[in-house]
N, C-alpha and C positions, 0 to 999 in steps of 0.2 A: 701517764697518758690514759685518758678515759674517753673512749669513743662512744660509750653508752651512758653518759651522764644524764641523770634525770633532770627534768626542768624544775621540779620542786625540790627543796632541801631534803637531803636524805641522811640517814644514820651512817656511822663509820662502817658498819657491817655492809650496808648496801653499796657504799662507795668502794669498799674492798672487792665486793663481788663484781662490780662493774669493771674495775681495773683488771681483775682476773679474766673476765670475759673478753676484754680488749686484747690481752696477751694471747689468749686462745684463738681469737679471731685472726690476729696477725700471723701467728704460726701456721694455722690451717690454710690461710690465704696464700702465704708464701709457698707452702708445700704444693698446693693445687696449681698455682701459677707456674711453678717450675715443671711440674708433671705435664700440664697441658702445653707448656712451651715446647718441651721436647717432642711431644706427640705432633704438635702443629707444624714444627719446622722439619722434623726428621721423617715423618710418615709419608707414604706414597699412596694416596687414596685412588680408587678407580674413577676415571673421568670419562664421560660420554662425549665424543667428538662427532659433529654432524657437518657434512658438506652438501650443499644444495646443488642440484642439477650438475653432477660431475660429468666431465667429458670422458671419452674412452681412455685417453692417456692418463687422466687423473685416476680413473678406476684401476687401471693396470698398475700404477704406482702404489695405490692403496692396497691392492691385492698382494703385491709382492712384500709389502711391509706389515700389513695387518690382516692377513687372510683368516686368522683364527676367529676373529670377532666381527669381521666386516659384514654388514647387511645393507643391501641396496634394493629396496622395494621397487617393482616395475610400475609404470603408469598404465601399462596394458597387461591384463591377465592372460590373454590368449593371442597368439601370433600364428598366422598361417605358415605351414612348412615352406611354401614357395617363396616366402620373404627372405629366407636365409639358407635354404637347402636347394641343391640342384642335382638331379639324377637324370642322366641321359644314357644312351646306349648305342652300340654299333653292332648291327646284325652280321651274321656270317655272310660272306660275299656271295654265296649261292643264291641268297634272297634278292640279289640285284643282278643276277647273271642271265645269260641267254638260255640257261636250262629251264627257266620258268617264264620266259618271255611269251607274250600272247601269240606272236608269230609262230613260234615253235609248237605251242600247244594246239593252235589251230591247224597246223600242218599234220600233227599226229592224228587228228580226228579223221583225216582222209584215208587212214589205213584201213585196208580190207582184210579182215582176219581169215577169210576163206582162201586167200592166196598163199597161206603159209601152213606148215606142218605144226599143228597145235601142240603136240606132245610127243616126245621121243623118250621112251623108257622112264627114267626118273628125272627128266628135264623138260623144259618148255621153252619155246621160242620167245625171246625177249620182247619181240614186237607184239605179242599177245597181252603183255602186261605193261608195256612201255608207257602207253597213254595214261593209265591209272597211276603209274609210278610218278611221272612228272606232274600230273595234276595234284596228287597228294602233296608233293614237294611244294608246289605253288600255294596250295590251300594252307598248309601249316606255316609257311613263311608269312602269309597274310594274317592268319590267326594270331601268330606270335606278335606281330606288329600291333594288331588291334588290342590284344590283351594288355600289352605294355602301355600303349597310349591312353587307354581307358584308366589303367591303374595310376598313370602319371597325373591325370586330371584330378583323380580323387585324392592322391597324395598331396599335391601342392595346395589343395583347398582344406586339408585337415588342419586342425588347430593344435598348436603346442601350448599347453596350459602351464604357466609357471608364475608365481607371484613375486619372484625376486630374481636378480641376476645370479646365474650359476657360474661356477668357476670355469675357465676355458678348458681345463682337462675334463671335467665332468660333462661340459657341453659337447666335446668331441666324442666322448664315450657314449653319451645318450643319443646323439644324432646318428652315430654309426649303427647303434642298435635299431633305430628307426629305419635306416636304409636297408639293413639286413632283413628286417621284418618285411619291408616293402618288396624286396626281391623274392623272398621266400613265398610270399602270398601269391605272386604272379606265377611262380613255378607250380604252386599247388593248384591254381586256377586252370592252367593248361593240362596238368596231370589229371585233374578231375574231368575235364572235357574229353581227354583222350580215353580215360577209363570208361566214360559213358558210351563213347563210340564203339569201343571194343565189346562192351557188355551187350549193346544192342545187336552187334553182329553175331555174337555167340548165342544169344537167347533166341533170335529169330531164324537162325540158319538160312540167311539170305543166299540165294544162288547168284553166282557171278558169271559174267560173260566169258571168263577164261575157261569155264568148264573144269576147274580144278577141284573145287569142293563138292560139286555135283555135276554129273554129266547128263545133259538133257538130250534125249533122242526122240525123234519122230518115227514111229513104227509104220510099217507098210499099210496098216489099216487106218492110219491117220491119228492114232492115239499117241499120247506123249508119255514117256517114262523117264523117271529121274532116278539115277543110280549113284550111290555113294562109292566113288572109285577107291581102290586100294593103291596106295602110292609107295614106290620104293624110296624110302627116306635116305637121301645121300649122307654118307658119313665123311666123305672127303671129296673135294672138287679141285681140279687143276685146270690148266689151260686146255689140255687135250683129253683128259679122262675124268670120269666120275665113278665113285665107288659107293655102293649102297650096302648097308649093314642090316637093315630091318624094314619091315612093312608098317605102314601107318594108314589111318583113316581120318579124314577131316571131321567126320561126325563125332569121333571119339577124342582125338587129340588135335584140336584146331590150332592151338598156339605152337605146337612143336612139330607139326607135319608140314613139310615144304618140299619144293622142287628147286633144282638148279636151273638158272636161265642160261641160254646160249645165244650166240650171234651166228647166223648163217650168212657167211660173207660171199658165198658162191651161187646164190640163187635159191630157188625153192625146192630143188631136188634133194630129198632126204639122204640119198646115197653119197652126196658130196660132203667133204670134211666140214666140220663146224668147230667153233671156238667157244668154250664155256665162259660165260660172263661171270667171273668169280665174285664180282662186287655186288651183284644184285640177286636177291632171293625171291622166288615166286612162292608166296604163302598160299594157304587155303583160301584166304581172302586177301585182297591187295594190301590192306593195312598191316597185316601180320608180316608179310614179306618185306614191305617197305621199312618197317622198324628194325628188322634184322639185317638189312643190307648195309654194306660198308660205304664209305664216302671217298675213299682214296681215288677212285676212278674219275671223280669230277675234275681232277687236275691232269688227267692223261689225255693228251691231244689225239693220240692214236686211237684210243677207245672211243672218243667222241666222233672221230671221222668214221669209224667202223659202224657206229649206231646210225649215222646219217646215211651211210651206203646201204645198210640193210633195209632202211625204210624207203629209200629211193627206188629199190628194186620192186617194190609192191605198191607204190603210190603213183598213180598215173593221173596227173593233174596239170592244168595249165599254170598253176601257181608254181613259182620258182622255189627251189629248196632253200630254206633260210640258212644263213650262216650262223653256226653255233660254235662259240669259242669256249675252250675249257677254262676252269678257274685259274687264276694267277697264283702260281706257287710261291711267288715272291711276297705276296701279301701275308702279313702275320696271321697265324691261327693257333688257337690253343687246342684245337681238335685234330689230332693225328691218329690214324689207324682206329678211328671211332666208327660206331654205327649211327644210323639216322636217329635211333632212339636216344643216343647220348646227346645229340643236338637238341632234340625235343625236350629232354630233361632240363636243358639250360635255356629253353625258349629261343633257340637259334642265336642267342646273344654271344657275340665274340668278346666284347669288352663292355663293362659297365663303367661309365664315367661319372664318378660321384665326387662331390666336394662338400665336406662337412667342416671345413676350416674357416667358414665365414662368421667367426664370432663377432666381428665388428657389425655385420648386418643384424645379427640377433640383438646386440647391445643397443643399436640405434632404434630398433623396433620396440624393445623393452622400455627405453627412455626412462631410466630411474629418476624418481623425484629427488631423492637424496641418498647419500651413503653415510652410514653411522658405524663407528667402531669405538671400543673402549680401550683405555690405556691406564697403566699405573704410573703416576707421575707426581713428584714432589711439588708442593705449592710454591709459587714464586714468593719472594720476600714480602712484597706489599700485601698480597692476599693473606699470607700467614700472619702478619702483624695485625691486620684488620680482624681476622678471625680470633686471634688471641685476645684482642681488646674486647670483642663482643663476648667472648667466654668469661673474661675477667669481670666485665660489667654485670653479667648475670650471676656469677659466682659471688661477687661482693654483696649484691642485694640479697641473695639467698642466705649467705652466712650471717648477715646483719639481723635477719629475722630468726635464724635457727640457733646461733651460738648463745645469745642471752637466755633463751628459754632452757637450753641444755644446762648451762652453768647454774641458773637459778634452781633447776631441778636437783642438781648435784648438791648444792648448798643446803637445800631443804632436807634432802636425804641425810646429809651429815648431821644437821641439827637434830633431827628426830632420833638418829642413832645415839647421839650424845645424851639426849634427855632420857632415853630408855636405859642407858647404862648408869646414869646418875640415879635414877629411881631404883634400880636394882641394888645399888650400894647402900641406899638408905634402908 
């Protein structure tokens, strides 16, 4: 067999060389065909699989099977939070109660402080601070609502920037982090506002109408004098007694100097028994006492009735006394035995209602163009045969060009070697 026979007559040596080249060609071709055959049929090359416009069900199936290499580019790079996140809230019931109703607040304005004993020892009549207490409660309820609603509008308009579909688990983790940050920012906003109010009160030493932090007196000659009173700071307060341990001055210790408030249930005569209002503190300024006061009495119907009775004794008006109901103890609350400051730290929010499980809404907004993943898979028999044929065709052509040249080079080398050896023997 001679696959490389020359067109022109050749010598016996050339014919022999061509037959050798043919044998070399056939052997090399067989070896390569067998090797490439094993590789083509037995190997598992990496293949890229692409699915266009996959549905959510398709994505979930692909994620469960090919999460390691799955990539689904979004058609939208930014999506507003409001499209897939929902954050609502339920305020503490006090913010919708009779305690801050306009009718009750308007009734308190009718109070005449000249009709009551302003201060007894280390305590003060609740009616001298009651109006400011309930007004502060209403203001902070309103302020909390405003801060939350403003933050909600900003939050739902903020953009979630992402170039591809993220996994449901990472989606839940990332959205929960967004919600936590949103809630924290609102707490910080209210804390900053509260800090500013307290700082202004401390820096300016504003006198209040309760005459606690400064006693304003009109002298006989018509001049006005302002005295910084020394207060018996109460160390323990019960229903019937108050115990004082040290003295304090509002000018020096504004935040920690306070009085106990009491309810005079028998009229304006200071000789008659009084009941100390354990739940409410009278601070040097109304805000300080308001923040230190407890909230348990909001649920006490007896205490609410006593407050109404004490005001009724000094308010003479054609207006009827409003009906004030205590808070409902059957309504769930996470605030028990807390102070008003604790409620403010939580923006008066009883419950945050958040939902970061709407992965389907995020997916629909993302609207991926396609999903691609890679797999290692053996070729099917038809593809393997076609590939092997293509390889063999290229290999055959290459060997036909290369083998004759190599064999010719080898023969020439052998001839030169023989001539050199023959010349040396002569």
